[in-house]
Structures are given as structure tokens and as C-alpha cells.
C-alpha positions, -999 to +999 in steps of 0.1 A: -034-029-120-042-060-109-077-073-093-058-083-062-040-058-055-071-032-054-087-059-030-058-055-007-058-016-011-095-020-002-086-042+028-059-019+037-084+015+041-108-005+060-085-008+089-091+029+097-130+044+097-132+080+082-119+109+096-149+121+117-154+090+133-117+081+146-099+051+143-107+013+144-088-017+154-077-041+130-089-074+129-063-096+147-048-120+128-041-153+149-003-163+146-012-198+133-019-189+094+009-175+073-009-148+051-001-133+019-031-109+020-044-084+046-054-098+082-091-088+073-099-118+049-106-148+067-080-173+074-087-211+059-101-234+081-075-256+099-073-290+080-085-320+097-059-353+103-078-368+071-081-335+051-040-333+057-032-368+047-052-363+012-031-355-016-035-326-037-016-326-069-038-309-094-029-276-088-039-249-115-025-216-119-045-183-130-031-149-143-052-123-120-078-104-145-072-064-145-089-039-131-120-024-152-113+009-166-131+035-143-159+052-158-158+079-182-173+106-156-147+096-130-120+101-152-134+134-167-139+151-131-107+136-115-080+139-145-056+165-138-062+195-153-039+225-165-054+248-138-045+226-108-022+231-079+000+197-081+037+184-070+051+155-089+055+142-123+028+140-152+034+102-155+040+097-120+022+056-109+006+074-082-021+104-085-035+116-055-062+144-058-076+159-025-108+183-023-102+202+010-110+232+033-083+250+047-108+256+078-116+219+083-099+200+109-090+171+094-080+184+060-053+200+085-039+168+092-044+152+058-027+178+037+007+180+055+003+139+054+000+137+021+028+163+008+054+141+029+039+109+008+049+127-024+080+140-005+085+102+000+081+091-033+090+124-055+092+103-086+060+078-081+033+102-063+017+130-079-005+153-052-032+175-066-049+199-042-086+213-051-106+236-033-138+223-015-147+253+006-176+244+030-193+276+031-220+261+056-196+250+081-162+274+079-171+309+077-136+317+066-134+291+040-135+308+006-116+337+024-085+312+031-088+296-007-088+331-023-056+338+001-039+306-014-048+317-050-034+351-046-002+334-031-001+313-060-002+339-086+035+349-073+047+313-068+036+307-032+002+287-032+022+259-011+037+283+012+004+298+018-013+262+020+013+254+045+010+285+066-027+280+068-029+246+080-003+251+105-019+284+121-055+272+116-062+272+152-049+308+153-071+322+126-099+297+128-117+316+156-111+352+139-138+375+125-140+380+085-127+413+091-095+402+116-088+372+090-080+394+062-058+414+083-044+384+094-035+366+065-023+398+049+005+404+080+015+369+072+024+374+040+056+389+054+064+355+066+067+343+027+082+355-005+052+374-015+048+412-023+022+422+005+003+452-018+000+428-049-014+403-029-038+428-007-049+438-043-050+401-058-070+384-026-101+398-028-101+408-070-129+396-090-112+370-106-099+352-074-133+358-057-151+343-084-125+312-087-129+304-053-169+311-053-167+283-080-149+255-063-177+256-040-208+254-067-187+227-084-178+203-055-220+206-048-225+201-083-204+168-079-218+159-046-187+154-024-197+140+011-172+164+028-139+174+032-109+160+029-127+141-005-093+119-016-088+101-045-062+080-057-059+066-092-098+073-095-105+050-067-124+070-035-098+067-003-121+063+024-100+063+055-083+083+080-051+096+055-020+081+080+014+079+063+024+041+069-010+030+053-006+055+021+029+042+015+017+007+015-009+017-010+020+033-027+042+001-027+017-022-038+004+004-068+041+003-078+045-032-076+019-039-106+046-025-130+065-058-121+039-085-121+032-109-148+002-112-167+005-148-177+013-177-154+049-193-158+053-219-181+063-252-167+101-261-175+112-277-143+124-316-146+107-335-114+136-356-116+161-328-111+172-319-077+168-280-071+190-259-045+177-225-039+205-201-022+187-174-001+216-147+002+204-123+030+219-097+052+226-123+077+242-151+058+230-178+034+201-199+036+202-229+012+171-248+006+166-284-012+134-277-033+105-306-036+099-309-074+083-342-074+057-334-048+050-296-057+059-289-093+036-260-096+050-242-064+087-249-071+082-238-110+069-207-101+098-201-072+124-206-100+108-187-124+104-157-098+141-162-089+153-159-122+135-130-127+147-110-099+113-109-079+129-120-049+158-091-048+165-068-025+128-076-005+124-082+035+116-106+056+084-087+065+072-112+089+093-129+116+074-147+144+095-164+166+087-203+173+066-203+144+074-186+107+099-161+090+079-150+060+090-128+028+084-131-010+065-098-013+088-069-032+063-044-018+071-050+020+037-050+028+026-087+029-003-078+004+017-082-028+013-110-054+035-117-086+000-110-109-007-146-110-024-175-081-022-212-083-036-239-058-023-261-029-001-288-035+002-314-004+016-350-002+002-375+027+041-381+035+052-345+038+037-327+071+047-292+091+062-319+118+096-300+125+118-268+116+130-255+087+103-265+062+097-240+032+061-235+025+039-210+001+019-184+023-020-177+009-050-167+022-071-195+006-068-231-013-063-212-048-043-184-040-005-190-036+016-164-054+049-156-046+053-154-003+064-180+014+074-189+051+101-215+066+092-227+100+110-226+132+090-253+148+065-279+141+031-266+133+007-294+125-023-268+125-013-259+089-012-293+077-032-299+045-033-258+040+000-249+027+020-263+002+053-274+015+077-271-017+114-273-002+135-276+034+167-257+047+195-279+045+218-253+054+216-216+072+189-226+099+208-205+123+205-178+095+169-181+098+170-177+134+187-149+138+166-130+115+151-099+134+112-103+152+085-085+130+051-091+133+025-066+112-002-072+131+015-049+160+010-022+138+024+002+115+056+022+123+074-013+126+116-017+120+124-028+086+126-064+080+160-079+074+166-082+035+167-109+015+193-098-014+189-123-037+181-161-045+196-183-071+189-217-086+214-247-087+205-280-107+226-311-095 
């Protein structure tokens, strides 16, 4: 996994505060900066006229460093165990480990969301549930854990898991004795032998197992519940489906990333034409290898390697830009390498149809690019113009508006089917 992905995951998570603190308001992204990274990252300052007229041609490409291996003690604690309750394949790209308490109201919100995420990505996400009953706060937390374990002996752990959360408000206010009666009665709604459940529910083995989960959680030092780890990284925000989906997409993207910068193969003397096949029609772009060789070379490399196949225009702001180039569809993805800005004093954002690299800083060009809808002089000097639409601007104008700054749950962006390159 690349550093840039995990940095983006971090910014995704801090868009929301912890469950106990409620929602936060994401930092607004000014509509004058085509970003390829999260809105929490500061935008590069608008270039002055002098800066905009100063050519930059010595761009350097750098491969992103892999993330460090997690500490051995973290791996030991959070690695999947044979006794875990889990859903999803063992070789899933994303492993989520949740420590939770069935009587915890925030867990009642998180649990169903994590299961829904796993159902959306059955081959990519493995969800592991572990008990951490908060005895000091919740009087029936241990008993609820025992109930789930007893149900699990009959293949109904997840059924009891869902039932306890769904009816938490109903049983949470009961006395301990009334809860015991209640949970035994509820077994009639599951595929459970009630007599066997009653025997197992308060058996010495299960009682001891539930007690040990509390002791182990205390020993590790969990601050509360739910405590969630995603691929050995702590997830500290409210587990909302939209943000978790974005994280999964970014982690999946890591498998497609390149570990080296592309070799320089273009000829600045050639004429390169790119055709963007979209679901709305074709967009034809003439590339500028003479003024932006690094950007053009990378764009052609990515196109020929299928990077742009079946992705979306994830950001379309009328009268500003249409942005694409991120297979994750989040606006945070990169190809695994980055390179610097290339500018030319004769080429400025003075018209519609210019094609430029999106970035979060002068050395952060990757795979995302945008097409201008109108002149944007405030972008001069800060973004690499590497092409221009020569046919199909009507298709660009027809793209469905979509502003990620308006939050999650947006309609899907129009699809970019593929990009083909022709040398003339």
C-alpha cells in the first residue's frame, strides 16, 4: 500500500469526528482548485502574473514509497484468529476488526454498517467481530456476549448479533434477570434449539470466554467501543457507509498502482491524439508533448495500460472544470507515482477546452486531469496544461454536474469507458 493512499485515508477519516463527538463539517474546497487529493489539504496559492509567465520544464517523477510494515505487536493483536467470528474471504484486500459491546449504542450503529459494507464487497472485505463488553458502563454487556456465543454454537452468531443490535432499545432497559428471560424467548425467531441455547448461555465455558474478552480488552487498553482497525490502521471516525466505501476503493486501487515511474517513450516532435470514449460520446484531445512531455508521457502510459478504463468523471463543476482520472472514483487516487508541474509562458488558462493535470501541490501530479469549461486565469502557473479538446466539447458540456464537496451519497459520475492514443 502506498503512502499517498494512506494519507488520503487519514484525511477521509478526519472528515468525521469520533462517535461520541458527533459529526464535523468538512473543510470547504474553493471552486478554484482542481484537486487530486482530499479537501483537508491546503490548496497551492494562486500564482502571480510573473509566476504564470515563468516556464517550468524540469519536472521530476518520483515513485511513492510503500507504507512501513505495522509493528509486530499490532500484527499479533489484530491478525485474524481461528476463533474469530468473521465474514468474507481470508485473502480479502481489506480486513476490518471491530471490538464491540452489544449494549453500546454507537456499536448498534456501527455493526450493521460494517456488515453492509462487507455485503457490498463480498470478495474484497473481511469483517471480524470481537467482544469487548464494557462492564462498568453496561450491566448486560457480558450476558449479551454470552448470548451471541451460545447462538454461535448453533450457527446463529450473526443472527443473534443482528437481533441484539436491532432490539437494543428494548432489552437495554431490562433487569439482568428479565434480560435472561427475554433473550431465551428471542431464540424462537432464530434457527436455534431453545433448550440447548439455555444450557449453553450460562455454561461455565461461555461465561468464562465472555469474561476473558473483557479482561483482554482491558489488558490491551482499548479506550472504548466500537474500536475498529482497518488493515492494522485504527479507524477513528463514525463508521458511515460512504466514507468506508471510499476507503475500500482506495485500498483496492493499491493493487493497480505502479511501483515505478513510466519510462520516457514519447517523441516531442510527434503529434499525439487522445480519444476519450465516454457514455455521452467521444472527446478528442490533441496532446502537447513539446510543452508538457512528462504529463503527456504519463497520460499515454496510463491510457495504454488501461488505467482510465471504466472510471467516472467524479467532479464536474459547471463553468469551471470536468475532472476524471481516478479509478477509485473518490478524487483521492494516484497511479503510485507523482511528478512536477510543467508550464509554458505561451500557454495559459485563457479558454475553454484546455486539458490539465489536477494536483494538490507543485510536485503532486498523478493520473487525475480536468477539462476547462471557461477561462480560469487563477489557475495559471499552478497546473500543467498538456492538451486541448479539438472535437467533442459538446460532450464535455453534457457531462452530469457532480460536486464531491456537497457530501457523500451523490449520483454516480458519467463513465469514461476508455482512452485510446493515435500518433499522427
